[in-house]
C-alpha positions in Angstrom: -12.9 14.2 -0.8 -9.2 13.6 -0.1 -8.4 12.8 3.6 -4.9 12.4 4.6 -2.9 12.1 7.8 0.8 11.9 8.3 3.1 11.4 11.2 6.4 13.3 11.3 9.0 13.5 14.0 8.4 14.7 17.5 10.9 17.5 18.3 10.5 18.1 22.0 13.6 19.3 23.9 12.2 17.8 27.2 11.2 14.4 28.4 10.9 12.4 31.6 14.2 12.1 33.4 14.3 8.3 33.1 14.1 8.6 29.3 16.9 11.2 29.1 19.0 8.8 31.2 18.3 5.9 28.9 18.9 8.0 25.7 22.2 9.4 27.0 23.5 6.0 28.1 23.5 6.9 31.8 23.5 3.7 33.9 20.2 2.6 35.4 20.1 2.2 39.1 17.8 0.6 41.6 16.9 4.1 42.9 14.3 4.4 40.1 10.8 3.1 40.6 10.2 -0.4 39.1 7.9 1.0 36.4 10.5 3.6 35.4 13.2 1.0 35.2 10.9 -1.3 33.1 10.1 1.5 30.7 13.8 2.5 30.3 14.7 -1.1 29.6 11.9 -1.3 27.0 12.9 1.9 25.3 16.5 0.7 25.0 15.2 -2.5 23.4 12.7 -0.9 21.0 15.3 1.6 19.8 17.4 -1.3 18.6 14.3 -3.0 17.0 13.1 0.2 15.2 16.6 0.9 14.0 16.7 -2.5 12.2 13.7 -1.6 10.1 16.0 0.4 7.9 17.4 -2.9 6.6 13.9 -4.3 5.8 11.3 -4.0 3.1 7.7 -5.3 3.3 4.7 -5.7 0.9 2.0 -3.4 2.2 -1.6 -4.1 1.3 -4.2 -1.4 2.2 -7.9 -2.2 2.1 -10.0 1.0 2.2 -13.6 1.2 3.2 -16.2 3.7 4.3 -19.2 3.7 6.6 -21.8 6.2 5.5 -23.7 8.3 8.0 -26.4 6.2 9.6 -25.0 2.9 8.2 -24.2 -0.1 10.4 -21.4 -1.5 8.4 -18.4 -0.5 6.3 -18.5 -0.7 2.5 -15.4 -1.8 0.6 -13.9 0.9 -1.7 -10.6 -0.4 -3.0 -7.4 -2.1 -2.3 -3.8 -0.8 -2.7 -0.5 -2.7 -2.8 2.9 -1.1 -2.3 6.4 -2.0 -1.2 7.7 0.0 1.7 11.1 0.5 3.5 12.7 3.2 5.7 15.7 5.5 5.2 16.5 7.6 8.2 13.2 9.1 9.5 11.5 8.7 6.0 9.4 6.0 4.6 10.2 5.1 0.9 7.7 3.5 -1.4 7.5 1.8 -4.7 5.1 -0.3 -6.7 5.4 -4.1 -6.1 8.4 -5.2 -8.0 9.5 -1.7 -8.7 13.1 -1.0 -9.7 13.8 1.5 -6.9 12.2 3.1 -3.9 11.2 6.7 -4.2 11.0 9.6 -1.7 7.5 10.4 -2.8 4.4 11.1 -0.8 1.8 8.2 -0.7 -0.5 10.5 -2.6 1.8 10.1 -5.6 0.7 6.5 -5.8 -2.9 6.7 -4.6 -5.3 9.5 -5.5 -8.3 10.5 -3.3 -9.8 8.9 -0.2 -8.0 8.3 3.1 -4.3 7.8 2.8 -1.9 7.6 5.8 1.9 7.7 5.9 4.2 6.7 8.7 2.5 3.4 9.7 5.5 1.2 8.8 8.1 3.0 10.8 7.5 6.6 11.8 4.9 6.0 14.6 7.2 3.9 16.7 10.3 5.9 15.8 8.7 9.2 16.7 7.4 8.0 20.0 10.5 6.0 21.2 13.5 7.5 19.5 12.7 11.2 19.8 12.3 13.1 23.0 8.8 14.5 22.6 6.2 12.6 24.6 5.5 12.1 28.3 4.6 8.6 29.7 2.5 7.2 32.5 2.5 3.7 33.8 -0.8 1.9 33.1 -0.2 -1.4 34.7 -0.3 -5.1 33.6 -3.1 -6.2 31.3 -4.0 -9.2 29.2 -3.9 -8.3 25.5 -5.4 -10.9 23.1 -4.7 -13.7 25.5 -1.1 -12.5 26.2 0.3 -10.9 29.4 1.4 -7.4 28.7 2.2 -4.1 30.3 0.5 -0.9 29.3 1.9 2.7 29.3 0.0 5.8 28.2 1.5 8.8 26.5 0.8 12.4 25.4 2.5 14.7 22.9 1.5 18.3 22.7 0.9 20.2 19.5 4.2 22.1 20.0 6.2 18.9 19.8 3.9 16.7 17.7 4.1 17.5 13.9 1.3 14.9 13.5 -0.7 16.4 10.6 -4.2 16.0 9.4 -5.2 17.1 5.9 -8.8 17.4 4.5 -10.4 19.3 1.7 -11.1 22.0 4.3 -7.4 22.5 5.2 -4.6 21.1 7.3 -3.4 21.3 10.9 -0.9 19.9 13.3 -2.5 18.3 16.3 -1.5 17.0 19.7 -1.8 13.2 20.2 -2.4 10.8 23.0 -2.5 7.0 23.3 -1.2 3.8 24.7 1.2 1.1 23.9 1.6 -2.5 25.2 4.7 -4.7 25.4 5.8 -8.0 26.8 7.4 -7.5 30.2 9.7 -10.5 29.8 10.9 -10.1 26.2 10.3 -6.3 26.0 8.7 -6.9 22.6 6.4 -4.1 21.5 2.9 -5.6 20.9 0.6 -2.8 20.0 0.6 1.0 19.6 -2.6 3.1 19.6 -2.4 6.8 18.8 -5.3 9.3 18.8 -5.4 12.8 17.3 -6.3 15.2 20.1 -7.8 18.7 20.0 -8.7 18.6 16.3 -9.6 22.1 14.9 -13.3 22.3 14.1 -12.7 23.8 10.6 -11.2 20.4 9.5 -14.7 18.8 9.8 -13.3 15.8 11.8 -14.2 14.5 15.2 -11.5 11.8 15.5 -8.5 10.0 14.1 -7.1 6.7 15.3 -4.0 4.8 14.2 -3.5 1.3 15.7 -0.4 -0.7 14.8 0.3 -4.4 15.7 3.9 -5.6 15.9 5.6 -9.0 15.7 8.9 -10.6 14.9 9.9 -11.0 11.2 9.4 -14.8 10.8 11.7 -17.5 9.5 14.3 -15.9 7.2 15.3 -12.9 9.4 14.6 -13.7 13.1 14.9 -11.0 15.6 13.6 -8.1 13.5 10.5 -6.4 14.9 8.1 -5.2 12.2 4.5 -4.0 11.9 2.2 -6.9 11.2 -1.0 -4.9 10.5 -2.5 -1.5 11.2 -5.9 0.1 11.3 -6.5 3.8 10.5 -9.8 5.5 11.1 -10.9 9.0 10.3 -14.3 10.2 11.7 -16.0 13.1 9.9 -18.4 15.5 11.7 -21.1 14.4 9.2 -21.0 10.9 10.7 -19.0 9.3 7.8 -16.1 7.1 8.9 -13.2 6.2 6.6 -11.1 3.2 7.5 -7.9 1.7 6.1 -6.9 -1.8 7.2 -3.2 -2.6 6.3 -1.4 -5.9 6.2 2.4 -6.3 6.0 3.7 -9.4 4.4 6.7 -10.8 2.5 9.1 -8.9 4.7 12.8 -9.4 4.0 16.1 -8.0 5.0 18.6 -6.4 2.7 21.9 -8.3 2.8 25.3 -7.3 1.6 27.9 -9.9 0.6 31.6 -9.6 0.1 34.4 -12.1 -0.7 38.2 -12.1 -0.5 40.4 -14.3 -2.7 44.1 -14.9 -2.8 46.3 -16.1 -5.6 47.5 -14.9 -9.0 44.9 -16.6 -11.2 43.2 -14.3 -13.6 39.4 -14.1 -13.3 37.6 -15.7 -16.2 35.4 -13.1 -17.9 31.8 -14.0 -18.1 29.7 -13.2 -21.0 27.1 -10.6 -20.1 23.7 -10.6 -21.8 23.3 -7.8 -24.4 21.2 -4.9 -23.2 17.9 -4.6 -25.0 17.8 -2.0 -27.7 15.6 1.0 -26.8 12.9 1.7 -29.4 10.5 4.7 -29.5 7.0 3.7 -30.5 5.2 6.4 -32.6 1.8 7.8 -31.8 -1.3 6.5 -33.5 -0.4 2.8 -33.6 -3.4 0.4 -33.1 -2.3 -2.4 -30.8 -4.5 -5.5 -30.2 -3.5 -7.5 -27.1 -4.8 -10.2 -24.8 -4.5 -10.1 -21.1 -2.5 -12.9 -19.6 -3.2 -11.7 -16.0 -6.4 -12.5 -14.2 -7.9 -10.6 -11.3 -10.6 -11.3 -8.7 -12.5 -8.9 -6.5 -11.3 -10.6 -3.4 -7.6 -10.0 -4.0 -7.1 -7.4 -6.8 -5.3 -4.2 -5.7 -4.1 -1.0 -7.1 -0.4 -1.7 -7.8 -0.8 -5.3 -8.9 1.2 -6.1 -12.1 -0.6 -6.6 -15.4 0.8 -8.7 -18.3 -0.6 -8.8 -21.8 0.5 -10.3 -25.2 0.2 -8.6 -28.6 -2.0 -10.8 -30.8 -1.4 -9.2 -34.2 1.7 -7.7 -36.0 1.7 -4.0 -35.8 2.8 -2.2 -39.0 3.0 1.3 -40.4 3.4 1.9 -44.1 4.2 -1.8 -44.6 7.1 -1.6 -42.1 6.9 -4.0 -39.1 7.0 -2.1 -35.8 5.7 -4.4 -33.1 5.5 -8.1 -33.6 2.9 -10.5 -32.6 3.8 -12.1 -29.2 5.5 -9.0 -27.8 4.9 -8.8 -24.0 3.3 -5.6 -22.6 3.5 -4.9 -18.9 1.9 -2.5 -16.5 -0.2 -2.5 -13.4 -3.7 -1.7 -12.0 -3.6 2.0 -11.5 -7.0 2.7 -10.0 -10.0 0.9 -8.5 -13.1 3.1 -7.9 -16.5 2.0 -6.7 -19.2 3.1 -9.2 -22.4 3.0 -7.0 -24.8 4.1 -9.8 -23.7 1.2 -12.0 -23.3 -1.3 -9.2 -19.7 -2.2 -9.8 -16.1 -1.0 -9.9 -14.1 1.0 -12.4 -10.8 -0.8 -12.9 -8.0 1.4 -14.3 -5.2 -0.4 -16.2 -2.0 1.4 -17.1 0.4 -0.2 -19.5 3.9 1.2 -19.3 6.4 -1.1 -21.2 6.7 -3.6 -24.0 9.5 -6.1 -24.8 10.2 -8.3 -27.8 13.2 -10.2 -29.0 16.1 -8.0 -27.7 14.1 -4.7 -27.9 12.2 -2.7 -25.4 10.0 0.4 -25.5 8.0 2.6 -23.2 4.2 2.1 -23.8 1.7 4.9 -23.5 -1.7 4.3 -25.0 -5.4 4.8 -24.6 -7.8 1.9 -24.5 -10.3 1.9 -27.5 -12.1 -1.4 -27.0 -12.5 -4.4 -24.7 -13.9 -7.7 -25.7 -13.6 -11.3 -24.5 -15.1 -13.2 -21.5 -15.8 -12.4 -17.9 -16.6 -14.8 -15.2 -19.3 -13.4 -13.0 -19.0 -14.3 -9.3 -22.2 -14.0 -7.2 -23.1 -15.9 -4.1 -25.6 -18.0 -6.1 -23.2 -19.0 -8.8 -19.8 -19.2 -7.2 -19.8 -23.0 -8.0 -20.5 -22.9 -11.7 -19.5 -19.4 -12.7 -21.5 -18.0 -15.5 -19.5 -16.9 -18.6 -20.6 -13.5 -19.9 -19.6 -12.7 -23.5 -18.5 -9.2 -24.5 -18.7 -7.6 -27.8 -16.7 -4.4 -28.4 -17.4 -1.6 -26.0 -21.1 -2.4 -25.7 -22.4 -4.1 -22.6 -23.5 -7.7 -23.0 -25.8 -9.5 -20.6 -27.6 -12.7 -19.9 -30.0 -14.1 -17.3 -28.1 -15.3 -14.2 -29.1 -18.6 -12.6 -31.3 -16.8 -10.1 -33.1 -14.8 -12.8 -31.2 -11.6 -12.0 -29.9 -9.6 -14.9 -26.1 -9.6 -14.9 -23.9 -7.2 -16.9 -20.2 -7.9 -17.7 -17.4 -5.4 -18.3 -17.7 -2.4 -20.6 -15.0 0.1 -21.6 -15.3 3.5 -20.0 -13.4 6.5 -21.3 -10.7 7.8 -19.0 -9.7 11.4 -18.3 -6.1 10.2 -17.5 -4.0 9.7 -20.6 -2.5 6.2 -20.7 -5.0 4.6 -18.3 -7.7 2.4 -19.7 -10.8 1.8 -17.6 -13.2 -1.2 -17.4 -16.5 -1.1 -15.6 -16.8 -4.4 -13.9 -20.3 -5.1 -12.6 -21.1 -6.7 -9.3 -19.6 -7.0 -5.8 -17.9 -10.3 -6.5 -16.2 -10.8 -9.9 -13.4 -12.4 -11.7 -11.6 -10.8 -14.7 -10.4 -13.9 -16.5 -7.2 -14.1 -18.6 -8.0 -13.8 -22.3 -9.7 -10.5 -22.2 -8.9 -8.7 -25.5 -8.3 -5.0 -25.6 -7.4 -2.5 -28.3 -5.1 0.4 -27.6 -3.9 3.4 -29.5 -0.4 4.6 -28.7 0.3 8.2 -27.5 3.9 8.3 -28.6 7.1 8.5 -26.5 
């Protein structure tokens, strides 16, 4: 089932008087209550902080898990990695290392499960930059060992545009929640937002988004960015879906300019020749070896994949793709396969380069062979090496006497995505895994 929530702009025409005053630039006077003055000062500060997010991009890692009805703990499902930035009121996404950000929905990158948009910038922007919510002073509190001030808020469905999507339908709902900030520095610390009055036909009993904020460290001081976020969606069946997001490697865009005086002619610099574009025909058999390695503890959808062609590829005696060509792509999917006791790892290869040539690469995986290092609690020290032969599963007795099965190739319904079934909760896909692909053509 696909579960999705999104946060769009609040569009209320009305607000508390003190917020209208702050937004319009009207001077603050001592006639306002202390808590109203404090909130107005905070809102002025957070508007500046949120505005600076448009100059930043961060690496966003989302770990998704589920707690089944009656279960006591969450079970890991997969991990997703994207780069995120903002433009106006929109969040833009790309794969890590992508050439450009796209105005695409997060569902274009991640299929199925719980996905949430707006965590990076929209939640704070909607609450503090748009006139849609009402606020109430909650008083001073200690938050994670830090002195803070809490305010509560509400936004009706008429002004909310906070949307929930499930397989049963979609609805805009009202929201309520709280936020905390440092009374001295006016730094936003945490924002909690709850979906309110959820229609019964959606089959949901609750939705929570919690975002933690902090200063962008070291390179770009003074920019307030999300540090982490938790999103939970509670189903009426008792199932709970949870996404835990971490933001890292945040950086600020910088523009540089220079002015020179004098009549000296600039010295032309030789620019490297652009690689020639080549179209690979369909039906080529390409054998390659993975240079990338992946571990269950860190691997994520979106992580780059790099492989090297191990044999010259010819057609009719004519060389087409040389040995040593570098093929690149990324992990495109990671699905828990409960019946087999492992994960289906989808690999999508998208490009190949050799000498001064480049080509798009679209192909289906035919075989997988090589070595996998099994990682289980009892053998994390030694690491058993499990041989593979073609697409048939290979196995051996683990140190504890348990039967351990390595990777096997699994047919994929998505053209251009090859899938490996990796057995076990803890595993390492070592570099050197050999795969055979058949091209699909340009």
